[in-house]
C-alpha positions, 0 to 999 in steps of 0.5 A: 500499499502506498501512503504519505511516506511514499509520496514524500519520497517520491517527491524528494527523488524527483526533485533531486533528479531535477536538481542534479541535471539542472546545469544540463537542462539550462544548456538544452534549453539554450540550445532548443529551437522554437519548439522549446524543451520538454522535461519528462519526469516519471515515477514507478511504484511496485510492491517488492517483498512487502515494500514499496519499490520506487523508481524515478526517471528524468528524460529530456533531449539536448539536440532535437532529432526527428526522424521517421521511417514508413512502410506499408506491408500487405502480409497477404501479397507475394513479393514480385521477382526482382522487387524489394520492399522499401521503407520511405524516409521522411523529412519535413514532410518530404519523401526521400530514399536514404543513400543506401537505398539510392545506391542499391537502386543504382546497382539493380539497374539493368544498364 
């Protein structure tokens, strides 16, 4: 069962994480673009041997990384000879093939 002691310890642990990483958070905020910075704090609680096991985490990204791969898969469709499945790499709404995919495509050319 969780109670006031669990609440107080969780708050103290989260505060400690925030304090310990404050310098890095400030640096990440300074580097951030117009989207700003998100700092996520989480608490996990689990009963273990009659005790409440607390686990706290802090998460933030100092450099913005945005990437996406998409692929439509039809489990029923057989692959045609000579065709390869291809993931579409998107960047700011534009579809493009990654460099290895471009090179593979050039190597597949019959000319």
